[in-house]
Phi, psi and omega in degrees: 000136182290126181301320182295324178291320177300312178302314182300314181299315181295316182294337175294326180267326184233082189304328182267011183294138170250122182246136174220160185234146176231129182104186181260179187293338180274332184212081182239160178250135177257129177244120182240125176242143182196153174288337181298337182280351186305317184259020182243145172283169185302318181296318179291328175299311181295318179301318180301313181291314184294328176297327180291336181257009184308314180299321182291324176291316182294326180280347182088358177296330178232124185241341180208144180204127172267131189231138171230135177240147182224126175276130178240000000 
């Protein structure tokens, strides 16, 4: 899955999101920081991000993702 497409999808739902990646395309970690996470617990932060990518998981375009969220 293209990293730029992942960024685009996330930014459609979380406009101030800053997305960065660690690792290669087969095994990468997505780090998302946003002000929207300030009043959310960690589980809700992850759910918010993963919901934006739901279609990609369901289609099989994206099958695994390590995720870190940061409230800014």
